[in-house]
N, CA, C and O of each residue as an XYZ file, in Angstrom:
900
protein
N       0.945     -1.234      0.091
C      -0.187      0.071     -0.208
C       0.762      1.134     -0.016
O       0.571      2.143     -0.694
N       1.959      1.113      0.937
C       2.800      2.275      0.871
C       3.507      2.661     -0.315
O       3.865      3.786     -0.664
N       3.673      1.397     -0.959
C       4.582      1.652     -2.472
C       3.728      2.223     -3.440
O       4.307      2.942     -4.255
N       2.368      2.083     -3.586
C       1.516      2.257     -4.230
C       1.540      3.943     -4.251
O       1.720      4.701     -5.205
N       1.312      4.209     -2.956
C       0.962      5.824     -2.715
C       2.110      6.309     -3.040
O       2.032      7.488     -3.385
N       3.281      5.808     -3.069
C       4.631      6.577     -3.526
C       4.712      6.771     -4.759
O       5.359      7.726     -5.187
N       4.003      5.813     -5.669
C       4.191      5.681     -7.017
C       3.285      7.033     -7.697
O       3.570      7.696     -8.694
N       2.043      7.173     -6.725
C       1.173      8.236     -7.203
C       1.764      9.506     -6.902
O       1.804     10.380     -7.768
N       2.288      9.712     -5.599
C       2.774     10.858     -5.086
C       3.993     11.411     -6.394
O       4.126     12.601     -6.679
N       4.708     10.405     -6.993
C       5.730     10.779     -7.791
C       4.922     11.396     -9.389
O       5.308     12.356    -10.055
N       3.646     10.427     -9.700
C       3.277     11.173    -10.517
C       2.416     12.440    -10.424
O       2.142     13.201    -11.353
N       2.100     12.517     -9.357
C       1.313     14.053     -8.887
C       2.605     15.106     -8.867
O       2.386     16.237     -9.300
N       3.611     14.866     -8.504
C       4.787     15.808     -8.335
C       5.175     15.733     -9.590
O       5.656     16.822     -9.902
N       5.213     14.788    -10.696
C       5.547     15.216    -12.182
C       4.415     16.145    -12.999
O       4.680     17.006    -13.837
N       3.264     15.799    -12.597
C       2.299     16.581    -13.212
C       2.344     18.012    -12.760
O       1.973     18.899    -13.528
N       2.808     18.300    -11.470
C       2.796     19.740    -10.928
C       3.641     20.256    -11.420
O       3.459     21.420    -11.780
N       5.077     19.544    -11.678
C       6.178     20.067    -12.057
C       6.111     20.566    -13.581
O       6.656     21.611    -13.938
N       5.515     19.869    -14.301
C       4.984     20.136    -15.809
C       4.275     21.240    -15.859
O       4.639     22.199    -16.539
N       2.920     21.238    -14.978
C       2.343     22.529    -14.951
C       2.933     23.916    -14.595
O       2.348     24.954    -14.902
N       4.226     23.890    -13.874
C       4.693     24.982    -13.401
C       5.698     25.339    -14.430
O       5.876     26.514    -14.753
N       6.346     24.375    -14.942
C       7.435     24.865    -16.350
C       6.470     25.265    -17.316
O       6.939     26.096    -18.092
N       5.287     24.963    -17.538
C       4.503     25.487    -18.510
C       4.194     26.913    -18.262
O       4.325     27.707    -19.194
N       3.725     27.390    -16.891
C       3.366     28.728    -16.641
C       4.530     29.530    -16.932
O       4.452     30.543    -17.628
N       5.800     29.037    -16.333
C       7.058     29.951    -16.295
C       7.272     30.081    -17.620
O       7.392     31.250    -17.985
N       7.370     29.157    -18.558
C       7.651     29.390    -19.920
C       6.633     30.256    -20.713
O       6.991     30.785    -21.765
N       5.615     30.382    -20.324
C       4.655     31.391    -21.042
C       4.508     32.961    -20.531
O       3.880     33.918    -20.985
N       5.486     32.770    -19.226
C       5.628     34.101    -18.697
C       6.916     34.696    -19.333
O       6.911     35.726    -20.007
N       8.035     33.943    -19.053
C       9.307     34.177    -19.584
C       9.632     34.537    -21.124
O      10.442     35.381    -21.507
N       8.790     33.677    -21.947
C       8.886     33.864    -23.225
C       8.311     35.140    -23.693
O       8.564     35.433    -24.861
N       7.678     35.851    -23.092
C       6.891     36.997    -23.584
C       7.796     38.361    -23.353
O       8.693     38.325    -22.511
N       7.587     39.377    -23.997
C       7.905     40.838    -23.804
C       6.864     41.640    -23.093
O       5.707     41.647    -23.514
N       7.223     42.318    -22.030
C       6.165     42.942    -21.413
C       6.102     44.227    -21.819
O       5.042     44.840    -21.695
N       7.410     44.927    -22.454
C       7.628     46.125    -22.588
C       8.414     46.978    -21.482
O       8.841     48.108    -21.718
N       8.579     46.252    -20.112
C       9.538     46.679    -19.206
C      10.908     46.157    -19.113
O      11.664     46.356    -18.162
N      11.191     45.431    -20.234
C      12.569     44.790    -19.860
C      13.544     45.981    -20.045
O      13.276     46.873    -20.850
N      14.719     45.995    -19.271
C      15.903     47.056    -19.455
C      17.009     46.376    -20.498
O      17.409     45.213    -20.444
N      17.375     47.324    -21.393
C      18.289     46.691    -22.290
C      19.952     46.699    -21.827
O      20.497     47.448    -21.016
N      20.362     45.941    -22.384
C      21.606     45.612    -21.730
C      22.688     46.431    -22.286
O      22.985     46.417    -23.481
N      23.255     47.126    -21.419
C      24.211     48.005    -21.808
C      25.465     47.586    -22.701
O      26.078     46.560    -22.407
N      25.905     48.474    -23.935
C      27.008     47.906    -24.454
C      28.063     48.513    -24.079
O      28.322     49.685    -24.353
N      28.926     47.572    -23.256
C      30.151     48.294    -22.596
C      31.433     48.399    -23.497
O      32.404     49.015    -23.057
N      31.477     47.769    -24.853
C      32.375     48.217    -25.576
C      32.265     48.827    -26.919
O      33.096     48.844    -27.827
N      30.955     49.375    -26.857
C      30.522     50.313    -27.986
C      30.456     49.626    -29.279
O      30.437     50.289    -30.316
N      30.411     48.042    -29.299
C      30.408     47.755    -30.804
C      29.048     47.026    -31.111
O      28.912     46.287    -32.086
N      27.827     47.352    -29.996
C      26.577     46.855    -30.473
C      25.934     48.088    -31.594
O      26.588     48.996    -32.106
N      24.483     47.803    -31.779
C      23.854     48.721    -32.671
C      23.617     49.758    -31.806
O      23.329     49.502    -30.637
N      23.701     50.995    -32.231
C      23.133     52.325    -31.465
C      21.799     52.074    -31.070
O      21.013     51.354    -31.686
N      21.573     52.673    -30.053
C      20.148     52.697    -29.504
C      19.560     53.761    -30.273
O      20.124     54.777    -30.681
N      18.020     53.314    -30.469
C      17.232     53.996    -31.541
C      16.265     55.208    -30.321
O      15.694     56.244    -30.662
N      16.344     54.702    -29.087
C      15.348     55.167    -28.440
C      16.086     56.500    -27.509
O      15.646     56.927    -26.442
N      17.243     56.972    -28.195
C      18.006     57.926    -27.150
C      17.072     59.072    -26.874
O      16.248     59.346    -27.746
N      17.102     59.761    -25.782
C      16.206     60.801    -25.647
C      16.931     62.004    -25.521
O      17.470     62.383    -24.481
N      16.934     62.827    -27.026
C      17.849     64.043    -27.055
C      17.355     65.199    -26.490
O      18.079     66.178    -26.669
N      16.036     65.442    -25.673
C      15.717     66.265    -25.081
C      16.303     66.365    -23.786
O      16.368     67.466    -23.238
N      16.767     65.259    -23.199
C      17.703     64.973    -21.937
C      19.149     65.417    -22.099
O      19.809     65.444    -21.060
N      19.816     65.809    -23.362
C      20.738     66.007    -23.522
C      21.234     67.525    -23.345
O      20.566     68.278    -24.054
N      22.142     68.129    -22.653
C      22.499     69.639    -22.562
C      23.549     69.811    -23.169
O      24.469     69.086    -22.793
N      23.791     70.590    -24.076
C      24.927     71.045    -24.870
C      25.617     71.822    -24.239
O      25.011     72.828    -23.871
N      26.785     71.749    -23.927
C      27.691     72.660    -23.494
C      28.466     73.626    -24.532
O      29.038     73.142    -25.510
N      28.460     74.903    -24.296
C      29.134     75.799    -25.349
C      30.510     75.516    -25.496
O      31.161     75.454    -24.453
N      31.113     75.323    -26.614
C      32.515     75.135    -26.801
C      33.404     76.465    -26.405
O      33.143     77.607    -26.782
N      34.387     76.120    -25.658
C      35.292     77.291    -25.224
C      36.336     77.608    -26.099
O      37.126     76.671    -26.214
N      36.660     78.752    -26.856
C      37.514     78.991    -27.641
C      38.684     79.105    -27.256
O      38.845     79.312    -26.053
N      39.850     79.010    -28.118
C      41.339     79.074    -27.546
C      41.301     80.786    -27.234
O      41.028     81.674    -28.042
N      41.647     80.911    -25.874
C      42.044     82.236    -25.432
C      43.303     82.707    -25.786
O      44.239     82.018    -25.380
N      43.587     83.737    -26.460
C      45.098     84.377    -26.855
C      45.644     84.523    -25.172
O      45.045     84.740    -24.119
N      47.063     84.289    -25.519
C      47.751     84.271    -24.096
C      47.868     85.679    -24.175
O      47.807     86.342    -25.211
N      48.087     86.214    -22.708
C      48.222     87.673    -22.475
C      49.750     87.796    -22.029
O      50.263     87.046    -21.198
N      50.285     88.632    -22.557
C      51.945     88.775    -22.330
C      51.872     89.641    -21.297
O      51.011     90.518    -21.233
N      52.879     89.426    -20.319
C      52.913     90.415    -19.199
C      53.225     91.875    -19.631
O      53.723     92.112    -20.731
N      52.942     92.765    -18.809
C      53.266     94.074    -19.249
C      54.649     94.533    -18.876
O      54.916     94.396    -17.683
N      55.659     95.090    -19.701
C      56.854     95.273    -19.650
C      57.053     96.695    -19.092
O      56.406     97.658    -19.504
N      58.069     96.770    -18.043
C      58.273     97.769    -17.380
C      58.858     98.751    -18.194
O      59.636     98.470    -19.105
N      58.418    100.218    -17.820
C      59.091    101.140    -18.620
C      60.371    101.513    -18.078
O      60.723    101.618    -16.903
N      61.230    101.759    -19.539
C      62.462    101.974    -19.299
C      62.789    103.510    -18.888
O      61.915    104.344    -19.126
N      63.833    103.867    -18.368
C      64.313    105.097    -18.100
C      64.134    106.111    -19.170
O      64.002    107.296    -18.865
N      64.121    105.670    -20.548
C      63.941    106.410    -21.729
C      62.426    106.820    -21.852
O      62.024    107.975    -21.992
N      61.690    105.743    -21.780
C      60.235    105.649    -22.093
C      59.894    106.699    -20.762
O      59.217    107.679    -21.072
N      60.219    106.609    -19.596
C      59.844    107.558    -18.432
C      60.229    108.787    -18.948
O      59.340    109.638    -18.933
N      61.257    109.106    -19.381
C      61.842    110.477    -19.748
C      60.921    111.264    -20.960
O      60.649    112.464    -20.943
N      60.547    110.372    -21.923
C      59.764    110.905    -23.110
C      58.294    111.042    -22.642
O      57.536    111.865    -23.156
N      57.895    110.151    -21.584
C      56.469    110.559    -21.113
C      56.589    111.657    -20.402
O      55.590    112.372    -20.473
N      57.627    112.145    -19.598
C      57.818    113.454    -18.864
C      57.842    114.474    -19.746
O      57.202    115.494    -19.494
N      58.511    114.365    -20.801
C      58.399    115.634    -22.044
C      56.984    115.648    -22.539
O      56.470    116.736    -22.798
N      56.332    114.576    -22.688
C      55.176    114.720    -23.258
C      53.857    115.501    -22.358
O      52.910    116.202    -22.714
N      54.304    115.017    -21.105
C      53.399    115.624    -20.161
C      53.242    117.032    -20.156
O      52.153    117.552    -19.909
N      54.498    117.827    -20.473
C      54.563    119.172    -20.285
C      54.331    119.794    -21.539
O      53.892    120.942    -21.608
N      54.668    118.930    -22.783
C      54.583    119.285    -24.033
C      53.721    118.389    -24.892
O      54.161    117.302    -25.269
N      52.541    118.793    -25.207
C      51.552    117.685    -25.690
C      51.830    117.564    -27.190
O      51.501    116.509    -27.732
N      52.425    118.570    -27.951
C      52.822    118.280    -29.343
C      54.170    117.847    -29.553
O      54.624    118.025    -30.683
N      54.936    117.286    -28.644
C      56.120    116.484    -28.683
C      55.871    115.103    -29.484
O      54.870    114.439    -29.214
N      56.749    114.692    -30.432
C      56.313    113.664    -30.809
C      57.972    112.803    -31.103
O      58.813    113.283    -31.863
N      58.135    111.759    -30.494
C      59.472    111.469    -30.551
C      60.029    110.809    -31.958
O      61.230    110.862    -32.221
N      59.195    110.259    -32.736
C      59.625    110.068    -33.894
C      59.883    111.301    -34.851
O      60.923    111.362    -35.507
N      59.040    112.152    -34.906
C      59.080    113.477    -35.617
C      60.512    114.159    -35.076
O      61.276    114.765    -35.827
N      60.746    113.957    -33.648
C      61.793    114.973    -33.216
C      63.108    114.166    -33.903
O      63.973    114.795    -34.512
N      63.160    112.618    -33.727
C      64.288    112.283    -34.364
C      64.568    112.505    -35.600
O      65.752    112.560    -35.934
N      63.510    112.686    -36.567
C      63.687    112.902    -37.843
C      64.508    114.296    -38.018
O      65.583    114.379    -38.612
N      63.730    115.516    -37.318
C      64.241    116.527    -37.308
C      65.604    116.886    -36.812
O      66.321    117.780    -37.261
N      65.890    116.001    -35.743
C      67.410    116.141    -35.218
C      68.460    115.437    -36.441
O      69.586    115.862    -36.700
N      67.873    114.419    -37.017
C      68.660    114.034    -38.085
C      69.221    114.958    -39.136
O      70.380    115.045    -39.542
N      67.866    115.799    -39.576
C      68.370    116.660    -40.226
C      69.226    117.841    -39.910
O      69.908    118.462    -40.726
N      69.127    118.049    -38.800
C      69.793    119.249    -37.812
C      71.256    118.779    -37.960
O      72.036    119.559    -38.507
N      71.660    117.699    -37.571
C      72.772    116.825    -37.635
C      73.789    117.203    -38.833
O      74.921    117.677    -38.739
N      73.057    116.857    -39.978
C      73.718    117.202    -41.138
C      73.808    118.387    -41.450
O      74.792    118.702    -42.119
N      72.901    119.353    -41.106
C      72.902    120.912    -41.351
C      74.020    121.567    -40.595
O      74.637    122.514    -41.083
N      74.321    121.016    -39.266
C      75.351    121.486    -38.426
C      76.797    121.037    -39.130
O      77.675    121.847    -39.429
N      76.866    119.837    -39.305
C      78.007    119.196    -39.403
C      78.817    119.830    -40.873
O      80.041    119.883    -40.986
N      77.962    120.222    -41.787
C      77.986    120.742    -42.951
C      78.273    122.342    -42.785
O      79.046    122.992    -43.489
N      77.576    122.780    -41.825
C      77.563    124.233    -41.774
C      78.982    124.591    -41.124
O      79.633    125.578    -41.467
N      79.461    123.506    -39.964
C      80.784    124.015    -39.645
C      81.890    124.008    -40.583
O      82.839    124.783    -40.697
N      81.527    122.843    -41.308
C      82.838    122.786    -42.520
C      82.712    123.931    -43.240
O      83.775    124.316    -43.726
N      81.723    124.622    -43.475
C      81.793    125.742    -44.636
C      81.995    127.065    -43.810
O      82.295    128.134    -44.341
N      81.817    126.905    -42.562
C      82.179    127.900    -41.644
C      80.904    129.159    -41.791
O      81.053    130.380    -41.859
N      79.737    128.409    -41.808
C      78.527    129.164    -42.150
C      78.006    129.465    -40.612
O      77.121    128.784    -40.094
N      78.566    130.412    -40.034
C      78.063    130.727    -38.722
C      76.453    131.343    -38.675
O      75.739    131.277    -37.674
N      76.125    131.843    -39.742
C      74.617    132.422    -39.741
C      73.519    131.286    -39.472
O      72.551    131.453    -38.731
N      73.823    130.020    -40.230
C      73.012    128.554    -40.019
C      73.283    128.065    -38.726
O      72.379    127.634    -38.011
N      74.468    128.102    -38.372
C      74.900    127.649    -36.965
C      74.100    128.144    -35.765
O      73.613    127.412    -34.904
N      74.004    129.766    -35.822
C      73.496    130.315    -34.896
C      72.108    130.002    -34.600
O      71.727    130.252    -33.457
N      71.235    129.468    -35.477
C      70.130    129.329    -35.307
C      69.707    127.860    -34.725
O      68.612    127.485    -34.306
N      70.953    127.150    -34.841
C      70.843    125.643    -34.301
C      71.276    125.424    -33.131
O      70.682    124.636    -32.395
N      72.641    126.226    -32.649
C      73.063    125.928    -31.659
C      72.821    126.966    -30.373
O      72.558    128.163    -30.491
N      72.968    126.240    -29.127
C      72.731    127.381    -28.183
C      73.930    128.388    -28.040
O      74.864    128.309    -28.837
N      73.925    129.197    -27.188
C      74.898    130.540    -26.854
C      76.296    129.886    -27.021
O      77.144    130.119    -27.882
N      76.330    128.881    -25.835
C      77.537    128.321    -25.436
C      78.100    127.373    -26.517
O      79.321    127.497    -26.618
N      77.581    126.494    -27.324
C      77.924    125.584    -28.261
C      78.329    126.387    -29.428
O      79.313    126.116    -30.115
N      77.505    127.427    -29.638
C      77.865    128.212    -30.794
C      79.125    128.907    -30.869
O      79.784    128.991    -31.905
N      79.523    129.514    -29.517
C      80.827    130.358    -29.093
C      81.852    129.434    -29.526
O      82.796    129.842    -30.202
N      81.718    127.986    -29.124
C      82.874    126.893    -29.095
C      83.227    126.691    -30.876
O      84.357    126.539    -31.341
N      82.141    126.732    -31.540
C      81.982    126.430    -33.047
C      82.487    127.308    -33.462
O      83.405    126.949    -34.201
N      82.356    128.733    -33.368
C      82.795    129.916    -33.877
C      84.226    130.378    -33.678
O      84.877    131.097    -34.436
N      84.696    129.703    -32.231
C      85.972    129.993    -32.075
C      87.012    128.933    -33.063
O      88.080    129.330    -33.530
N      86.555    127.755    -33.234
C      87.089    126.890    -34.048
C      87.000    127.188    -35.379
O      87.816    126.633    -36.115
N      86.176    127.958    -35.876
C      86.147    128.334    -37.410
C      86.936    129.603    -37.524
O      87.386    129.950    -38.616
N      87.119    130.303    -36.443
C      88.062    131.727    -36.579
C      89.564    131.090    -36.729
O      90.407    131.501    -37.527
N      89.726    130.067    -35.857
C      91.272    129.642    -35.706
C      91.459    128.965    -36.935
O      92.609    128.988    -37.373
N      90.529    128.320    -37.647
C      91.086    127.693    -39.145
C      91.119    128.854    -40.244
O      91.889    128.873    -41.205
N      90.175    129.799    -39.948
C      90.236    130.986    -40.963
C      91.743    131.768    -40.852
O      92.417    132.166    -41.802
N      92.041    131.858    -39.523
C      93.342    132.411    -39.252
C      94.606    131.794    -39.652
O      95.608    132.486    -39.830
N      94.607    130.649    -39.788
C      95.464    129.546    -40.182
C      95.355    129.374    -41.993
O      96.209    128.708    -42.578
N      94.622    129.811    -42.484
C      94.286    130.082    -43.711
C      94.164    128.655    -44.552
O      94.665    128.315    -45.624
N      93.247    127.926    -43.574
C      92.906    126.408    -43.698
C      91.436    126.378    -44.138
O      90.771    127.330    -43.728
N      90.837    125.523    -44.848
C      89.683    125.049    -45.155
C      89.317    123.796    -44.825
O      90.191    122.951    -45.018
N      88.041    123.323    -44.279
C      87.789    122.053    -43.961
C      86.625    121.621    -44.793
O      85.569    122.252    -44.737
N      86.749    120.717    -45.456
C      85.656    119.792    -46.271
C      85.221    118.374    -45.400
O      86.001    117.525    -44.968
N      83.857    118.392    -45.294
C      83.106    117.241    -44.939
C      82.236    116.723    -45.643
O      81.269    117.437    -45.906
N      82.263    115.434    -46.147
C      81.282    114.829    -46.858
C      80.432    113.775    -46.099
O      81.018    112.785    -45.661
N      79.201    113.902    -45.925
C      78.676    112.869    -45.056
C      77.956    111.695    -45.951
O      76.851    111.814    -46.479
N      78.831    110.498    -46.016
C      78.320    109.292    -47.010
C      76.896    108.845    -46.425
O      75.974    108.599    -47.203
N      76.753    108.755    -45.168
C      75.664    108.515    -44.808
C      75.344    108.337    -43.159
O      76.282    108.286    -42.363
N      74.093    108.256    -42.765
C      73.927    108.400    -41.357
C      73.261    106.956    -41.034
O      72.086    106.773    -41.352
N      73.978    105.975    -40.430
C      73.707    104.756    -40.242
C      72.468    104.710    -39.010
O      71.362    104.187    -39.145
N      72.906    105.297    -37.983
C      72.057    105.373    -36.611
C      71.864    106.720    -36.425
O      72.815    107.482    -36.600
N      70.469    107.258    -36.003
C      70.082    108.588    -35.476
C      68.901    108.089    -34.344
O      67.706    107.935    -34.593
N      69.444    107.921    -33.294
C      68.067    107.680    -32.360
C      68.135    108.373    -30.850
O      69.165    108.795    -30.324
N      67.278    108.386    -30.481
C      67.199    108.965    -29.152
C      67.633    107.827    -27.895
O      67.205    106.673    -27.891
N      68.449    108.317    -26.971
C      69.135    107.506    -26.001
C      68.577    108.049    -24.858
O      68.373    107.308    -23.896
N      68.280    109.302    -24.806
C      67.994    109.713    -23.291
C      66.825    110.990    -23.583
O      66.630    111.613    -24.627
N      66.104    111.121    -22.168
C      65.456    112.073    -22.393
C      64.858    112.443    -20.999
O      64.389    111.595    -20.239
N      64.912    113.777    -20.727
C      64.381    114.232    -19.313
C      63.660    115.585    -19.258
O      63.665    116.280    -20.274
N      63.052    116.004    -18.166
C      62.710    117.610    -18.219
C      63.438    117.865    -17.085
O      63.420    117.111    -16.112
N      64.203    119.075    -17.155
C      64.748    119.658    -15.938
C      64.097    121.054    -15.864
O      64.235    121.861    -16.783
N      63.347    121.337    -14.691
C      62.432    122.503    -14.531
C      61.564    122.509    -15.800
O      60.789    121.604    -16.111
N      61.796    123.686    -16.527
C      60.981    123.886    -17.850
C      61.640    123.582    -19.026
O      61.212    123.861    -20.146
N      62.827    122.929    -18.751
C      63.692    122.403    -20.042
C      63.452    121.234    -20.371
O      63.447    120.381    -19.483
N      63.200    120.880    -21.663
C      63.213    119.348    -22.029
C      64.327    119.128    -22.640
O      64.869    120.000    -23.319
N      64.833    117.883    -22.471
C      66.368    117.715    -22.892
C      65.978    116.442    -23.530
O      65.135    115.647    -23.115
N      66.880    116.330    -24.855
C      66.723    114.900    -25.584
C      67.867    114.782    -26.224
O      68.313    115.590    -27.038
N      68.481    113.545    -25.792
C      69.939    113.058    -26.232
C      70.032    112.200    -27.376
O      69.594    111.072    -27.153
N      70.505    112.408    -28.626
C      70.653    111.749    -29.912
C      72.012    111.102    -29.714
O      72.979    111.604    -29.140
N      71.915    109.705    -30.379
C      73.216    109.000    -30.831
C      73.054    108.853    -32.318
O      72.061    108.407    -32.892
N      74.225    109.311    -32.890
C      74.546    109.500    -34.261
C      75.658    108.697    -34.710
O      76.791    109.077    -34.414
N      75.463    107.393    -35.541
C      76.447    106.835    -36.296
C      76.740    107.024    -37.846
O      76.043    106.436    -38.673
N      77.628    107.731    -38.166
C      77.618    108.415    -39.528
C      78.943    107.895    -40.141
O      79.892    107.685    -39.386
N      79.050    107.681    -41.457
C      80.221    107.487    -42.075
C      80.431    109.033    -43.023
O      79.609    109.574    -43.763
N      81.685    109.422    -42.714
C      82.057    110.852    -43.261
C      83.615    110.741    -43.918
O      84.463    109.942    -43.522
N      83.764    111.533    -44.800
C      85.129    111.983    -44.917
C      85.539    113.222    -44.675
O      84.942    114.163    -45.199
N      86.579    113.418    -43.876
C      86.690    114.680    -43.460
C      88.230    115.252    -43.959
O      89.145    114.428    -43.945
N      88.452    116.310    -44.290
C      89.982    116.662    -44.904
C      89.831    118.004    -44.636
O      88.781    118.631    -44.774
N      91.251    118.597    -44.117
C      91.510    120.074    -43.940
C      92.550    120.159    -44.907
O      93.413    119.298    -45.074
N      92.422    121.403    -45.643
C      93.408    122.012    -46.745
C      93.982    123.190    -46.319
O      93.481    124.008    -45.547
N      95.341    123.251    -47.001
C      96.060    124.526    -46.578
C      95.775    125.309    -47.772
O      95.307    124.913    -48.840
N      96.130    126.484    -47.424
C      95.614    127.654    -48.615
C      95.921    127.170    -50.127
O      95.183    127.430    -51.078
N      97.119    126.427    -50.208
C      97.784    125.963    -51.546
C      96.906    124.841    -51.925
O      97.028    124.393    -53.065
N      96.056    124.339    -51.144
C      95.351    123.285    -51.463
C      95.767    121.556    -51.090
O      95.096    120.542    -51.278
N      97.010    121.711    -50.553
C      97.283    120.564    -50.045
C      96.753    120.076    -48.649
O      96.353    120.850    -47.778
N      96.791    118.821    -48.539
C      96.104    118.179    -47.338
C      96.694    118.496    -46.053
O      97.760    117.898    -45.901
N      96.373    119.216    -45.098
C      96.987    119.449    -43.710
C      96.436    118.341    -42.895
O      97.191    117.938    -42.009
N      95.321    117.781    -43.000
C      94.713    116.720    -42.107
C      93.872    116.003    -42.721
O      93.293    116.502    -43.686
N      93.603    114.726    -42.344
C      92.765    113.713    -42.903
C      93.239    113.215    -44.401
O      94.277    113.560    -44.968
N      92.223    112.316    -44.907
C      92.368    111.676    -46.132
C      91.185    111.614    -46.845
O      90.138    111.130    -46.414
N      91.383    112.197    -48.135
C      90.097    112.467    -49.033
C      89.785    111.006    -49.383
O      88.697    110.981    -49.959
N      90.236    109.962    -49.280
C      89.868    108.673    -49.807
C      89.348    107.885    -48.646
O      88.807    106.798    -48.851
N      89.502    108.456    -47.221
C      89.052    107.227    -46.268
C      87.621    107.692    -45.865
O      87.249    108.863    -45.944
N      87.006    106.857    -45.511
C      85.468    107.012    -45.236
C      85.770    106.482    -43.525
O      86.357    105.446    -43.215
N      85.241    107.415    -42.653
C      85.550    107.178    -41.401
C      84.202    107.049    -40.942
O      83.295    107.750    -41.392
N      84.001    105.970    -39.852
C      82.892    105.814    -38.875
C      83.063    106.511    -37.975
O      84.139    106.443    -37.382
N      82.033    107.448    -37.546
C      81.849    108.391    -36.388
C      80.878    108.341    -35.606
O      79.781    108.391    -36.163
N      80.882    108.255    -34.432
C      79.777    108.103    -33.390
C      79.846    109.439    -32.692
O      80.902    109.759    -32.146
N      78.714    110.312    -32.666
C      78.354    111.513    -31.917
C      77.302    111.353    -31.163
O      76.314    110.696    -31.491
N      77.484    112.067    -29.888
C      76.446    111.902    -28.769
C      76.004    113.542    -28.720
O      76.787    114.403    -28.317
N      74.758    113.812    -29.147
C      74.379    115.371    -29.171
C      73.075    115.403    -28.261
O      72.276    114.477    -28.395
N      72.820    116.389    -27.366
C      72.050    116.942    -26.778
C      71.242    118.068    -27.212
O      71.844    119.104    -27.494
N      69.927    118.036    -27.315
C      69.055    119.262    -27.843
C      67.984    119.527    -26.367
O      67.558    118.757    -25.507
N      67.846    120.864    -26.584
C      67.124    121.336    -25.350
C      65.998    122.565    -25.973
O      66.104    123.309    -26.948
N      65.072    122.432    -25.108
C      63.903    123.524    -25.644
C      62.993    124.025    -24.135
O      62.557    123.241    -23.292
N      62.899    125.215    -24.112
C      61.975    125.829    -22.912
C      60.542    125.454    -23.387
O      60.123    125.779    -24.498
N      59.913    124.844    -22.597
C      58.793    124.231    -22.857
C      57.726    125.569    -22.565
O      56.649    125.543    -23.161
N      57.929    126.358    -21.946
C      57.092    127.497    -21.459
C      57.407    128.613    -22.699
O      56.879    129.724    -22.655
N      58.310    128.227    -23.807
C      58.720    129.188    -24.825
C      57.553    129.243    -25.939
O      57.144    128.104    -26.167
N      57.120    129.898    -26.442
C      56.491    130.052    -27.710
C      57.183    129.242    -28.946
O      56.635    128.551    -29.805
N      58.560    129.550    -28.760
C      59.611    129.042    -29.678
C      59.431    127.516    -29.723
O      59.696    126.904    -28.688
N      58.966    126.756    -30.915
C      59.058    125.694    -30.704
C      60.574    124.645    -31.295
O      60.557    123.419    -31.398
N      61.625    125.444    -31.569
C      62.627    125.078    -32.187
C      63.644    124.618    -30.798
O      63.715    125.223    -29.729
N      64.333    123.441    -31.175
C      65.162    122.877    -30.390
C      66.550    123.435    -30.595
O      66.865    123.704    -31.754
N      67.466    123.655    -29.578
C      68.922    124.132    -30.085
C      69.804    122.936    -29.354
O      69.386    122.385    -28.335
N      70.988    122.610    -29.932
C      71.964    121.900    -29.539
C      72.807    122.560    -28.287
O      73.497    123.579    -28.238
N      72.555    121.812    -27.538
C      73.365    122.377    -26.123
C      74.399    121.543    -25.595
O      74.879    121.815    -24.495
N      74.829    120.482    -26.307
C      76.280    119.954    -25.940
C      76.293    118.865    -26.833
O      75.333    118.303    -27.360
N      77.747    118.587    -26.962
C      78.266    117.464    -28.069
C      79.480    116.697    -27.179
O      80.297    117.304    -26.486
N      79.432    115.526    -27.315
C      80.462    114.733    -26.799
C      80.707    113.581    -27.578
O      79.953    113.446    -28.542
N      81.648    112.639    -27.389
C      82.064    111.333    -27.938
C      81.396    110.467    -27.005
O      81.115    110.856    -25.872
N      81.115    109.254    -27.444
C      80.715    108.098    -26.568
C      81.977    107.873    -25.459
O      83.155    108.208    -25.581
N      81.279    107.162    -24.295
C      82.498    106.785    -23.324
C      83.158    105.507    -23.908
O      84.130    105.002    -23.345
């Protein structure tokens, strides 16, 4: 009797198991619409068609910003030029340098010719007195001087300042010249007419900024240290 019941129990359990398998397969084999998609870890799968673009926030692209160079400190020359501009709004360094270059040639050639009238308008009283003395001594020796400016390679401002009401600007000139002094009979007393000399001069010009006269005068000349 117990063996029969055991056989019936096995049959009942088998039928119950078959029923459960059938129910599970009917549920697991269907898509309900609530399944989660498996993420593609390697990015090799088909792209998702259900991407919700409205949830994507676009960030503005940042352009390449230019590098800001550090501000260079003012040089003593810059400070001097600024000081002159502060008391003379018409002062322009570039224009001044061009005028000083022209004045250099006029003064050098005027001295060679002994043209005191031209020199008087370009030199301070003290500098003119020195030039005039040299011209008179040359004439007293019956000598003449000839200067040919082959070219001015450098004419630049090297120093600037304001002293009380006087603006002072120092120029550096590097020029090529031929300088010859002749005796009364035409013979060469000094120099070489075939030699081109490279000469460096340091000249300082000044102007009273309170004066209505816009002209600058040569107040000092020297050779480089």
